[in-house]
C-alpha positions in Angstrom: 19.3 38.1 117.7 16.5 35.6 117.4 18.2 33.5 114.5 21.4 30.7 115.3 24.5 32.1 113.5 23.9 31.7 110.1 26.8 32.0 106.8 24.9 34.5 104.7 25.9 35.8 101.3 24.8 38.8 100.0 24.6 38.9 96.9 25.0 42.7 94.5 26.0 44.3 91.1 28.9 46.6 90.7 28.4 49.3 88.8 31.6 51.3 90.5 29.0 53.5 92.2 28.3 54.3 95.5 25.1 55.5 96.1 22.6 55.8 98.7 21.5 52.1 97.9 25.4 51.0 98.7 25.4 52.3 101.8 22.1 51.0 103.3 23.2 47.6 102.0 27.2 47.4 103.7 25.2 49.0 107.0 23.4 45.9 106.2 26.7 44.1 106.3 28.4 45.6 109.3 24.8 44.6 111.0 24.9 41.0 109.9 28.7 40.7 111.3 28.1 42.0 114.5 25.3 39.4 115.2 28.1 37.0 115.1 26.8 36.0 110.8 29.8 34.7 108.7 28.9 37.1 105.6 30.5 37.3 102.4 29.6 39.9 99.6 29.7 38.2 95.8 29.1 41.0 93.0 28.8 41.1 89.8 30.3 43.6 87.5 27.8 45.3 85.4 30.6 45.7 82.2 31.3 41.9 81.7 31.5 41.2 77.9 28.1 39.9 77.1 29.6 37.0 75.2 31.0 36.0 78.5 27.6 35.3 80.2 25.1 35.0 77.6 27.8 33.0 74.8 27.1 35.2 72.0 27.0 38.8 70.5 23.8 40.7 69.9 22.9 42.4 66.7 24.8 45.8 66.3 21.0 47.2 66.0 19.5 45.4 69.0 22.9 47.2 70.8 22.3 50.5 69.4 18.6 50.2 70.6 19.0 49.0 73.7 21.9 47.8 75.4 20.2 48.3 79.0 18.2 45.2 77.5 21.4 43.0 76.6 23.3 44.5 79.9 20.0 42.9 82.2 20.3 39.7 80.7 23.8 39.1 80.6 23.5 40.1 84.3 20.9 37.9 85.1 22.7 35.0 83.0 25.8 35.9 85.6 23.8 35.8 88.8 21.9 32.5 87.9 25.3 30.9 86.8 26.3 31.6 90.9 26.9 28.2 92.8 26.0 29.5 96.3 24.5 26.3 97.7 27.6 26.7 100.7 25.5 29.4 102.0 23.1 29.3 104.4 20.9 32.2 103.2 21.4 34.4 100.6 20.1 37.9 100.4 19.7 39.9 96.7 19.8 43.2 96.3 19.9 45.1 93.6 18.4 43.6 90.3 19.3 41.0 88.7 20.4 39.9 92.0 17.1 38.1 92.1 18.8 36.0 89.4 20.2 33.6 91.9 19.2 30.1 92.8 19.1 29.1 96.6 16.5 27.4 98.2 16.6 30.2 101.7 16.6 33.7 99.5 15.8 37.0 101.1 15.4 40.2 98.8 16.3 43.0 99.9 14.6 45.0 97.3 13.8 48.8 96.3 12.8 48.6 92.6 12.5 45.8 89.9 14.7 47.2 86.5 12.4 49.9 85.9 12.7 50.7 82.7 11.4 47.0 81.6 8.9 47.4 84.3 6.5 50.8 85.7 8.6 53.2 83.5 8.0 51.4 80.2 5.5 53.5 78.7 7.0 56.7 80.6 10.0 56.3 79.3 7.7 55.9 75.8 5.8 59.3 76.5 9.1 61.1 77.4 10.7 59.7 74.1 13.2 58.3 75.9 13.5 55.4 73.7 13.2 55.5 69.7 11.0 52.2 69.0 8.4 52.4 71.4 7.3 48.7 70.2 10.7 47.6 70.3 11.0 49.0 73.7 7.6 47.4 74.8 8.2 43.6 73.6 11.7 44.1 75.1 9.7 44.5 78.1 8.0 42.0 77.9 11.1 39.9 77.6 12.8 40.9 80.9 9.8 40.4 82.6 9.3 36.5 81.4 13.2 36.3 82.5 12.7 38.0 86.0 9.5 35.5 86.2 11.5 32.0 87.6 14.0 34.1 89.6 10.8 36.3 91.4 9.3 33.3 91.7 12.5 31.5 93.9 12.7 34.5 96.1 11.3 33.0 99.3 10.6 35.8 101.5 11.0 40.6 100.5 11.7 43.0 102.6 10.5 46.0 100.7 11.1 50.1 101.8 7.8 51.2 100.9 4.1 50.3 99.9 5.2 51.6 96.7 7.6 48.9 96.0 4.8 46.3 97.4 2.2 47.8 95.3 4.6 47.0 92.5 5.8 43.7 93.7 2.0 42.8 93.6 0.7 44.3 90.3 3.9 42.5 88.2 4.5 39.8 90.6 1.7 38.6 92.3 3.9 38.6 95.3 0.7 38.8 98.4 2.6 39.0 101.6 6.2 41.4 102.2 7.7 43.0 105.4 9.2 46.1 105.9 12.7 47.5 106.4 12.7 51.1 107.0 16.3 52.4 106.4 17.7 55.2 109.2 19.7 58.4 108.3 23.6 58.1 107.0 24.6 59.8 109.6 24.7 59.3 113.7 21.4 61.6 115.1 23.2 65.0 117.0 21.7 67.8 119.0 20.2 70.3 116.6 21.7 74.4 117.3 19.5 76.4 119.2 19.9 78.9 116.1 19.2 76.5 113.5 16.3 78.6 112.7 18.4 81.4 112.3 21.3 79.8 110.0 18.5 78.4 107.4 19.1 79.9 104.0 18.5 78.2 100.6 16.0 75.9 99.6 18.0 72.4 98.5 17.6 69.4 96.5 19.9 66.6 96.7 19.2 63.8 93.7 21.2 62.1 90.9 20.5 64.2 87.6 18.6 61.0 86.0 15.2 60.2 84.7 12.4 60.7 86.3 14.4 62.2 89.0 13.0 65.7 87.8 15.5 67.9 89.0 13.8 70.1 85.9 11.3 71.1 88.4 13.4 72.1 91.2 15.4 74.3 88.5 12.7 75.8 86.9 11.0 76.4 90.2 14.1 78.2 91.9 13.6 80.7 89.0 10.0 81.6 90.6 11.3 82.3 94.2 14.4 84.3 92.9 14.4 85.5 96.6 15.5 82.1 97.9 19.3 81.1 97.1 18.5 77.7 96.1 20.8 74.7 95.5 21.3 71.3 94.1 23.5 68.6 94.9 24.4 65.2 92.6 25.5 63.8 89.7 24.1 62.1 86.6 23.7 62.0 83.0 21.4 64.9 82.5 23.2 67.4 85.1 24.2 69.8 81.9 20.8 69.8 80.4 19.4 70.6 83.4 21.8 73.8 84.0 21.0 75.0 80.3 17.7 74.6 81.7 18.4 77.0 84.3 20.9 79.1 82.4 17.6 78.9 79.2 15.3 80.4 82.5 17.4 82.7 83.8 17.5 84.9 80.6 13.5 85.1 80.9 12.7 82.1 78.6 10.1 80.0 79.0 9.1 76.5 78.3 5.5 74.5 79.0 5.4 72.9 82.1 4.4 68.7 80.7 8.3 69.7 78.3 10.3 70.2 81.6 10.9 66.7 82.2 8.8 65.3 79.7 10.5 65.4 76.2 7.7 63.8 73.4 10.4 64.6 70.7 13.6 66.2 71.2 12.1 69.1 67.9 9.8 70.7 70.3 12.6 71.3 72.5 14.3 74.8 72.8 17.7 75.3 71.8 18.7 76.5 75.2 22.8 76.9 74.4 25.7 76.1 76.9 25.9 75.6 80.2 26.8 78.5 82.9 26.3 80.7 85.5 22.4 80.5 86.0 20.1 81.2 89.3 20.8 77.8 90.9 24.1 76.6 92.4 24.9 73.3 91.1 27.4 71.3 92.7 28.0 68.3 91.5 30.6 66.2 94.1 30.9 67.1 98.0 33.6 66.1 100.4 33.7 66.3 103.9 31.0 67.2 105.8 30.1 70.0 103.3 26.6 68.1 102.7 25.4 67.6 106.1 26.2 71.2 106.0 24.2 71.9 103.1 21.3 70.3 105.0 21.8 71.9 108.6 21.3 75.1 106.4 18.3 74.7 104.4 15.5 76.0 104.8 13.4 73.1 103.1 14.9 70.1 101.0 12.6 69.7 98.2 12.6 66.1 96.7 10.6 65.9 93.5 11.0 62.7 91.9 8.2 60.6 90.4 7.4 57.1 92.1 9.8 57.1 94.6 11.1 53.5 96.0 11.8 54.9 99.6 13.5 58.7 99.8 17.0 58.7 101.4 17.0 62.4 100.9 14.0 62.7 102.6 15.2 61.1 105.8 18.2 62.7 106.0 16.4 65.7 105.4 14.3 65.3 108.5 17.1 64.2 110.4 18.7 67.4 110.3 14.9 69.3 110.6 14.6 70.2 107.6 11.1 71.0 106.2 10.3 68.8 103.1 8.5 69.8 99.8 7.4 66.3 97.7 5.1 65.9 94.9 2.1 63.7 95.3 2.8 61.1 92.4 6.5 60.8 94.6 5.9 57.7 95.9 7.4 56.6 98.9 8.3 60.4 99.2 4.7 61.3 99.2 3.9 58.2 101.8 6.9 59.5 103.9 5.4 63.4 104.0 1.7 62.2 104.6 2.8 59.9 107.5 4.9 61.9 109.6 3.5 65.5 108.8 7.6 66.4 108.2 6.7 68.2 105.0 4.6 69.7 101.9 2.8 67.2 99.4 1.9 69.1 96.5 1.0 69.1 92.9 4.2 67.4 90.8 4.1 71.6 89.0 6.9 73.6 89.8 5.0 76.2 90.1 3.3 74.5 93.3 6.6 73.6 94.7 7.8 77.1 94.8 4.8 78.1 95.6 5.4 75.5 98.8 8.8 77.1 99.2 8.0 80.2 99.8 4.9 79.3 101.9 7.9 77.6 104.7 10.2 80.5 103.3 8.3 83.2 104.8 6.6 81.2 108.2 9.2 80.0 110.4 6.5 79.1 112.9 5.2 76.4 109.8 8.9 75.7 109.2 9.5 74.6 112.8 6.5 73.0 112.9 7.5 70.3 109.5 11.0 70.4 110.9 10.5 68.8 114.5 7.0 66.8 112.7 10.6 65.1 110.9 13.1 65.3 113.2 10.5 63.5 115.6 10.0 60.8 113.3 13.3 59.8 112.4 14.3 59.9 115.8 11.4 57.2 116.8 10.2 55.6 113.8 12.5 55.5 111.0 16.1 54.5 113.0 18.4 51.5 112.5 17.3 49.2 115.6 13.7 49.3 114.0 15.2 48.6 110.5 17.5 46.5 111.6 14.9 44.0 114.1 12.7 44.3 110.8 15.6 42.5 109.1 16.1 39.9 111.6 12.2 38.9 111.5 13.1 38.1 107.6 16.3 36.2 108.6 13.7 34.5 110.9 11.2 33.7 108.0 13.9 32.5 105.8 16.3 30.6 107.7 13.1 28.6 109.8 
């Protein structure tokens, strides 16, 4: 530890859900305490009554049109009101916790509230918002409200060049420090029979826009001889299951409409979800997820413009080859830099071709798996990540 013991407050929104980034924050808190820092975690619930934060009820029309806008401003206001003056350093996490006010503010920054930043136009083209002009106006208002908070951050630490570029584009941030989280589990030896035990193509992802699990499901129907498993829950799970059934009946959907849905009228009636070609696992218990990684022929991560890709790091830790898309953001960065798999066009046919190549070429699969494992053993480690975080703390604390 290069910095003296500090009183550190970690600020985060509390949505009542423990996902990949929440686990990263938990590990950061444990590390800070192990270094002798006094750590307090302050959270703001995401379901606070709006009138208790911004002091007024928005119109019912606005509540219906953009509840996300109201939630963002409500939480931003709540974070701004926090008095954290007794802390030596404050670390903000998910947006809009950057709204906290402190002279020594370090942001562990994975993304903006993306619906109002880099995803604004994509959501409009996808038919995700009812009123395009209203959404553009609300996005401008969010950015304007966020600006003072973002300007008040002394140091950003980011997981990828993708996030660094967003900060440059939207906030003019000239300099950031890296923070590359490691895998969720301790690395153990791979079984000598690991290649023989690999059976399925795996996708681990929330079913949300724009994770594009639809591309994985559609690709599975083009490689029927390779079993496909999709792990994760989310608002779009039912629709993705319906898509699986629809394609299993021999139907087709234009590629651009698999995940980009310009109008609901243009989408086919797919019927109820049932048993299709893909095995869906919404929740895993015990070591089930580790087993699925260990037995995966490859892991497909089809998300658009991802911030980091903890799923990819987990796959690399288990020696599983990766298949990601050219527009996958940090996912494409990880695979291009490590050689841990294939970067393909954001198209289900290209994904299925990559799955087939890996499934039928054991030597290629071993090459990809070994490259990923080596990267996780020597580059994407928690010890390296905490050295990076310590440098950032020193920069902020002086």
